[in-house]
C-alpha positions as CSV (number, residue, x, y, z in Angstrom):
1,T,-5.0,52.3,-16.7
2,V,-4.8,50.9,-13.1
3,V,-1.7,52.9,-12.4
4,I,-3.1,56.1,-13.9
5,S,-6.3,55.7,-11.7
6,L,-4.1,55.6,-8.6
7,R,-2.3,58.9,-9.4
8,S,-3.2,62.6,-9.5
9,Y,-3.9,64.3,-12.8
10,G,-0.6,66.1,-12.8
11,D,1.4,62.9,-12.1
12,A,-0.6,60.7,-14.5
13,F,-0.1,62.9,-17.5
14,A,3.2,64.6,-16.7
15,A,5.8,65.0,-19.5
16,P,8.2,63.4,-19.2
17,L,6.4,60.4,-17.5
18,K,6.9,60.1,-13.8
19,W,7.6,56.4,-13.2
20,L,7.8,56.7,-9.4
21,A,5.0,59.1,-8.7
22,P,3.1,58.6,-5.4
23,L,-0.1,56.5,-5.5
24,T,-3.4,57.7,-4.1
25,L,-7.0,56.5,-3.6
26,D,-8.4,60.0,-4.0
27,N,-9.9,59.2,-7.4
28,Y,-11.7,56.2,-6.1
29,R,-12.8,58.0,-3.0
30,G,-14.2,60.9,-5.0
31,L,-16.1,58.5,-7.4
32,W,-17.5,55.9,-4.9
33,I,-18.2,58.2,-2.0
34,E,-18.6,61.8,-3.2
35,R,-20.4,60.9,-6.4
36,E,-22.2,57.9,-4.8
37,F,-21.1,55.5,-7.5
38,Y,-22.2,52.6,-5.3
39,R,-25.8,53.5,-6.2
40,N,-25.0,53.0,-9.9
41,A,-23.2,49.7,-9.0
42,A,-26.3,48.5,-7.3
43,N,-28.4,49.5,-10.3
44,T,-26.1,47.5,-12.5
45,A,-26.2,44.5,-10.3
46,V,-30.0,44.5,-10.3
47,V,-30.4,45.1,-14.0
48,T,-27.8,42.5,-14.9
49,L,-29.1,39.8,-12.6
50,A,-32.7,40.3,-13.8
51,T,-31.7,40.3,-17.5
52,V,-29.6,37.2,-17.2
53,T,-32.2,35.3,-15.2
54,I,-35.1,36.1,-17.5
55,S,-33.1,35.6,-20.7
56,L,-31.8,32.2,-19.6
57,S,-35.2,31.0,-18.3
58,V,-37.0,31.9,-21.4
59,G,-34.1,31.0,-23.7
60,C,-33.6,27.5,-22.3
61,L,-37.3,26.6,-22.7
62,A,-37.6,28.1,-26.2
63,G,-34.2,26.8,-27.4
64,Y,-35.0,23.3,-26.2
65,A,-38.5,23.4,-27.8
66,L,-37.2,24.7,-31.1
67,A,-34.3,22.1,-31.1
68,R,-36.8,19.3,-30.8
69,Y,-39.5,20.7,-33.0
70,R,-39.4,19.4,-36.6
71,G,-42.0,21.6,-38.3
72,S,-41.4,24.6,-40.6
73,L,-42.8,27.0,-38.1
74,G,-39.8,26.7,-35.9
75,F,-37.5,27.8,-38.8
76,W,-39.6,30.9,-39.4
77,L,-39.6,31.8,-35.7
78,L,-35.8,31.6,-35.6
79,I,-35.6,33.8,-38.8
80,T,-37.9,36.4,-37.2
81,A,-35.8,36.4,-34.0
82,L,-32.6,36.8,-36.1
83,V,-34.1,39.8,-38.0
84,F,-35.2,41.4,-34.8
85,R,-31.7,40.9,-33.3
86,A,-30.0,42.3,-36.3
87,L,-31.8,45.7,-36.0
88,P,-29.6,48.4,-34.5
89,H,-30.6,49.4,-31.0
90,S,-30.9,53.0,-32.1
91,T,-33.8,52.2,-34.5
92,L,-35.8,50.7,-31.6
93,L,-34.9,53.3,-28.9
94,P,-37.3,56.1,-30.1
95,S,-40.3,53.8,-29.9
96,F,-39.4,52.5,-26.5
97,Y,-38.7,56.0,-25.3
98,A,-42.0,57.4,-26.5
99,M,-44.0,54.4,-25.2
100,F,-42.5,54.4,-21.7
101,D,-42.7,58.2,-21.4
102,A,-46.4,58.2,-22.3
103,L,-47.0,55.4,-19.7
104,G,-45.0,57.3,-17.1
105,I,-42.7,54.4,-16.4
106,R,-39.6,55.5,-18.3
107,N,-37.2,56.1,-15.4
108,T,-37.6,52.7,-13.8
109,T,-35.4,49.6,-13.5
110,F,-38.3,47.5,-15.0
111,T,-38.2,49.4,-18.3
112,L,-34.5,49.0,-18.7
113,V,-34.6,45.3,-17.9
114,F,-37.6,44.9,-20.3
115,V,-35.8,46.4,-23.2
116,L,-32.5,44.6,-22.5
117,V,-34.4,41.3,-22.4
118,A,-36.3,42.0,-25.6
119,I,-33.1,42.9,-27.4
120,N,-31.1,40.0,-26.0
121,Q,-33.7,37.2,-26.1
122,P,-33.4,36.4,-29.9
123,F,-29.6,35.9,-29.6
124,T,-30.1,33.8,-26.4
125,I,-32.7,31.5,-28.1
126,W,-30.5,31.1,-31.2
127,M,-27.4,30.2,-29.1
128,L,-29.2,27.8,-26.8
129,R,-31.1,26.2,-29.6
130,S,-27.8,25.3,-31.3
131,F,-26.5,23.8,-28.0
132,F,-29.7,21.7,-27.5
133,A,-29.6,20.6,-31.1
134,G,-26.2,19.0,-30.5
135,T,-27.6,17.0,-27.6
136,P,-28.8,13.5,-28.6
137,Q,-32.6,13.2,-28.5
138,E,-32.0,9.7,-27.2
139,L,-31.3,11.3,-23.8
140,D,-34.8,12.6,-23.6
141,E,-36.3,9.3,-24.7
142,A,-34.2,7.3,-22.1
143,A,-35.3,9.6,-19.3
144,M,-38.9,9.4,-20.2
145,V,-38.7,5.6,-20.5
146,D,-37.4,5.7,-16.9
147,G,-40.6,7.5,-15.8
148,C,-39.7,11.2,-16.3
149,T,-42.1,13.6,-17.9
150,R,-40.8,15.9,-20.7
151,L,-40.2,18.7,-18.2
152,Q,-38.5,16.4,-15.7
153,A,-36.2,15.1,-18.5
154,F,-35.4,18.6,-19.5
155,R,-34.6,19.7,-15.9
156,R,-32.8,16.6,-14.6
157,V,-31.0,15.2,-17.6
158,I,-30.7,17.8,-20.4
159,I,-29.8,20.9,-18.4
160,P,-27.0,19.2,-16.4
161,V,-25.5,18.0,-19.7
162,M,-26.0,21.4,-21.3
163,W,-24.7,23.4,-18.3
164,P,-21.5,24.6,-20.0
165,G,-23.6,26.0,-22.9
166,V,-26.0,27.7,-20.4
167,V,-23.1,29.3,-18.6
168,T,-21.6,30.5,-21.9
169,T,-24.9,32.0,-23.0
170,G,-25.4,33.5,-19.6
171,L,-22.0,35.2,-19.9
172,F,-23.0,36.9,-23.2
173,S,-26.3,38.0,-21.7
174,F,-24.3,39.4,-18.7
175,L,-22.0,41.3,-21.0
176,L,-24.9,42.9,-22.9
177,A,-26.6,44.1,-19.8
178,Y,-23.4,45.0,-17.9
179,N,-21.8,47.0,-20.6
180,D,-25.0,48.8,-21.9
181,F,-24.6,52.5,-22.2
182,M,-27.1,53.8,-24.8
183,L,-30.2,52.3,-23.4
184,S,-29.4,53.1,-19.8
185,S,-28.5,56.8,-20.5
186,A,-31.6,57.3,-22.6
187,L,-34.3,55.4,-20.6
188,T,-33.1,56.3,-17.0
189,N,-32.1,59.4,-15.1
190,A,-29.0,59.8,-13.0
191,D,-30.3,58.0,-10.0
192,R,-31.3,54.9,-12.0
193,M,-28.3,54.8,-14.4
194,T,-26.0,51.8,-14.6
195,M,-22.2,52.2,-14.3
196,P,-21.2,52.8,-17.9
197,A,-23.7,55.6,-18.3
198,A,-22.8,57.1,-15.0
199,I,-19.1,57.1,-15.8
200,A,-19.7,58.8,-19.1
201,G,-21.6,61.5,-17.2
202,A,-18.8,61.9,-14.7
203,I,-16.0,62.5,-17.3
204,N,-15.7,66.1,-18.1
205,A,-12.7,67.4,-20.1
206,E,-12.9,70.7,-18.2
207,S,-12.4,69.1,-14.8
208,D,-9.3,67.2,-14.0
209,A,-10.8,65.5,-10.9
210,L,-13.8,64.2,-12.9
211,L,-11.5,62.9,-15.6
212,M,-9.5,60.9,-13.1
213,Q,-12.7,59.6,-11.5
214,G,-13.7,58.4,-14.9
215,V,-10.5,56.4,-15.2
216,A,-11.1,55.0,-11.7
217,G,-14.6,54.0,-12.8
218,A,-13.3,52.2,-15.9
219,V,-11.0,50.1,-13.7
220,S,-13.9,49.5,-11.3
221,I,-16.1,48.2,-14.2
222,T,-13.4,45.9,-15.6
223,I,-12.4,44.1,-12.5
224,P,-15.7,42.2,-12.0
225,L,-15.5,41.0,-15.7
226,I,-12.0,39.6,-15.1
227,V,-13.0,37.8,-12.0
228,L,-16.1,36.4,-13.7
229,V,-14.2,35.0,-16.6
230,A,-11.6,33.6,-14.3
231,I,-14.2,31.7,-12.2
232,F,-16.2,30.3,-15.2
233,Q,-13.3,29.8,-17.7
234,K,-13.7,26.0,-17.7
235,Q,-17.4,26.2,-18.4
236,I,-16.9,28.8,-21.1
237,V,-14.4,26.7,-22.9
238,S,-16.6,23.6,-22.6
239,G,-19.6,25.6,-23.8
240,L,-17.8,26.9,-26.9
241,T,-16.8,23.4,-27.8
242,Q,-20.2,21.9,-26.9
243,G,-20.9,20.8,-30.5
244,A,-18.2,18.1,-30.2
245,V,-20.1,16.3,-27.5
246,K,-21.3,12.9,-28.5
247,G,-24.1,10.9,-27.0
């Protein structure tokens, strides 16, 4: 895909294949400069950062509370969250669309972040709750014996121990917001769309130039994901094996 994105349409899909065809940046130039794809990249960065920050902030507090709560209410709250998370996004979209359109706030970054957080939060709470449940409660008690409040014990003791699990959960939240297509294309217009929705709008089978720009856009979206996983690979592996941690 990278090689194709650096070729013209005729060289990329020539038969027989041209192995030594010249490379060009025209596809990237047309996408990022002429079609102003940098605006969509900025929209994606804002939406993704806001979604991950809110989801992790609420999810850590809720997951920790549910992991330490022993009543039956916690179980039913988790089941309710799981049912909501299991609903297909397409079943919720008409309600969101009609409500935001009636309020006059449909084409805003806030509405997209709000919906992404609402859809992602149950999964975040479930995942973080399982991580916190695997952390010995004696850590909380030891911290409070040393003079910490419950919140200080959570912030200074539990979160550092649980950091790989938080990073792993944050990566899943990031992927949900970063790769979203349906919600972005339905709730925002062209100037507010994220990268996946903008690329889908750029690809046109009747235009060779737009098709090649779509290929360049696919490469542009994938590179940050590869870099992100390469940076946090140790934390991700540790988070996925967090259940083996012993107190």
